[in-house]
C-alpha angles and dihedrals in degrees: 000000000000121000089242091055092044091052092048091051093046093047093050090048093051093045089052092048090052091042091233130149122220087253092054091048091050094077086099102022126037112263093231089053090051089050092050090050093049091047091051093242094124143010121236122247120238089259090052091049090054092046092048091049089050092050089048090048095236133109118268087238091058091049092050091045088059092047094048091044092052091048095049097033092245133125118258087246092056090049090052091049090053090048091049091050091049093050092047091052089054092045089239102112096097099023122111107225113227117237090233126039112224110247115224116209119251112266090245091056090050091048092048091049091051092047091051091051091049093048091048092049092051091045090054089051089059102256118148122236091255091051092049091049092052094043094051098033091237130142113260090239091056091050090048091052091052092039093069098042116091101177 
């Protein structure tokens, strides 16, 4: 079964369980959009899935468990068990995900920063540019570039 069909089936089932019409459900999502979803003419966006779940008074995860279950011919409970197993295997089941992922600098940036610090330290010790270049095995132009940077 396609995801579009599975979503249509799950949405109709939930609407029936809540005894809601498409019009009543459309307080959050446009009624014509609900109709197109239920008639398999379109797929909902992530925002629409969250809004539909809110209107149906269930979590978006529960809605998607029904959709995935319908698609794979599994119960929502089985889908959630699989999801739990997947998250455990990734050590993410009980982890709060940060809103921003820490960006690590590119290895070349890290290497250049270290080279600059090393050049500056040797400069402070009184070495000449030529001596620093020989000592570090760097091109004189590279040493010169780091020589004048103080950051």
